[in-house]
Structure formats: structure tokens, C-alpha cells
C-alpha positions, 0 to 999 in steps of 0.5 A, spaced: 464 426 883 466 422 889 459 419 890 460 416 883 468 415 883 468 420 877 476 422 875 475 425 869 467 428 868 464 433 863 458 436 862 455 433 855 448 437 856 444 441 861 437 444 860 432 447 865 431 454 869 434 457 875 432 463 880 439 466 880 447 465 879 453 468 881 458 468 875 465 471 874 465 475 868 471 474 862 475 480 864 478 477 871 485 476 872 490 473 877 490 480 880 483 482 880 479 475 880 473 477 882 469 481 877 463 478 879 455 479 877 450 476 881 444 474 877 437 474 881 430 472 878 428 466 873 433 465 868 433 459 862 440 455 862 442 456 855 448 453 856 452 449 862 459 446 860 465 444 864 469 439 867 468 435 874 475 433 877 475 426 882 476 431 888 469 433 887 472 440 884 468 443 878 470 448 872 463 450 870 461 456 865 454 458 864 450 462 859 443 464 862 437 468 859 432 472 862 425 473 861 427 479 856 431 474 852 438 477 854 443 473 855 449 473 860 455 468 861 461 467 865 464 462 870 460 459 875 462 461 882 457 457 886 450 455 887 445 456 881 438 454 885 434 450 880 427 453 879 423 448 875 428 443 873 435 442 871 437 436 867 444 435 867 448 429 862 455 427 865 460 423 861 467 421 863 473 419 860 475 413 863 482 412 861 484 419 864 483 423 870 483 431 871 488 434 876 488 442 877 495 445 879 497 452 880 499 455 874 504 461 875 503 464 869 495 465 869 495 465 877 489 460 877 489 452 878 489 450 871 487 443 868 492 437 867 490 431 863 493 425 866 492 417 864 490 413 870 
């Protein structure tokens, strides 16, 4: 984001495969934010969506399929090493910028959309 001066980026499309991922499952709360699953082994990227802020911060969710066709998804919590390839198409809302502010109700930094 910083290298390309993105202020309000988003993932349009992503295809490829990875050798693992660290994801947070949907049952996370502000009091227990770390319901984490470590995926190991080769997985296809079924979905990768989210926002990319101007400060380089990302809020990404992914769905990954294993060799048996089982799919698991959640909030991406860090690295997702590429196995063969990963083609990611990124777009930007040029009149806007994304800012993350702490929300007392959710206990997480939440997206705020602002004009540039």
C-alpha cells in the first residue's frame, strides 16, 4: 500500500495455492479474539477478499480448500506462503481513504471511510 500510495485499496480477485495459513475463526470476540486455526499443507485459494489501508494495514478474509475438497475460512492473521502461484488483483477508490479506529462496542479497530 505504501509503495504504491494506496489509500483505499481492496482485493478484486485472487487465485492460486498456498502451503499454509493462520486464520481466526468467526467465533472470536473482543474478550477472546484468538480463536485461531493453523492450516498446514497445500491449499487452493477459493476466496481472498478485504481492504488495504493507506498505512499498509489489511483486513483480509480467506477461504482455502484442501486436497479432499474441504474448505475452511476466516480472518487472515499473518503469512500465507505461496505454493505455486498467487495472482492478486487490487483496486482502489481514488476519492476515498480507509482509516481504522478503535470501536468500544466491538473491541476491534473498525473501518471508517473518509473523503480525501
